[in-house]
C-alpha positions in Angstrom: -40.2 58.7 14.2 -40.2 57.4 10.3 -38.1 59.1 7.8 -40.3 59.8 4.9 -37.8 59.3 1.4 -36.9 63.4 0.3 -36.8 64.8 3.6 -33.6 65.6 5.9 -33.1 63.4 8.2 -31.8 65.8 10.8 -34.0 68.5 10.3 -37.5 66.3 11.1 -35.5 65.6 14.2 -34.3 69.1 15.1 -37.9 69.8 14.8 -39.8 67.3 16.4 -37.2 68.0 19.8 -37.9 71.6 19.4 -41.8 71.1 19.5 -40.7 68.2 22.8 -38.5 71.0 24.2 -41.7 73.4 23.9 -43.6 71.0 25.5 -41.5 70.8 28.8 -41.3 74.4 30.7 -39.0 73.2 33.5 -36.7 72.0 30.2 -35.4 68.2 29.3 -31.9 66.6 30.0 -30.2 64.7 27.1 -31.3 61.6 28.0 -35.2 62.9 28.5 -34.3 64.0 24.9 -33.1 60.8 23.4 -35.0 58.6 25.6 -38.8 60.7 24.3 -37.7 60.4 20.9 -34.7 57.4 20.0 -32.6 59.4 18.0 -28.9 58.1 18.5 -26.9 59.3 21.5 -24.8 61.3 19.7 -27.5 62.9 17.6 -29.1 63.8 21.1 -26.2 65.6 21.9 -25.8 67.1 18.7 -28.9 68.4 17.7 -29.5 70.4 21.1 -26.2 71.7 21.5 -26.4 72.9 17.7 -30.0 74.9 18.6 -28.0 76.6 21.6 -25.6 77.4 19.4 -28.2 79.2 16.7 -30.1 80.8 20.3 -33.0 78.2 19.3 -32.2 77.0 22.9 -30.5 77.7 26.2 -29.0 75.2 27.8 -28.6 76.0 31.9 -27.9 73.2 35.0 -28.2 70.6 32.0 -31.7 72.2 30.9 -32.7 72.2 27.3 -35.6 74.7 27.1 -36.5 76.7 24.1 -35.7 80.4 23.2 -36.4 82.0 20.3 -35.5 84.8 19.3 -36.2 88.1 21.8 -40.0 89.7 20.0 -40.9 86.6 19.1 -42.7 84.1 20.9 -41.6 80.1 20.9 -45.2 79.5 21.1 -46.4 81.2 18.1 -43.3 79.8 16.6 -44.0 76.0 17.0 -47.7 76.1 16.6 -47.0 77.8 13.4 -45.2 75.1 11.5 -46.8 72.0 13.7 
């Protein structure tokens, strides 16, 4: 992922992680996220943890899965922002 001037890199990474996690119904582990997107290990841990804290993903048995607000289909949100 290349960073464009004027954009916030952490939001770019978060969006990429949401799309990646959304494409994996069985969920992904931190290592799988880092391997797929190549961010620094701290970002690969911190961003999914933060996304879980704010309710965008769930974390169970070491895997992160997409979970947008109740009543709002996650796929529709991702497709609208892609």
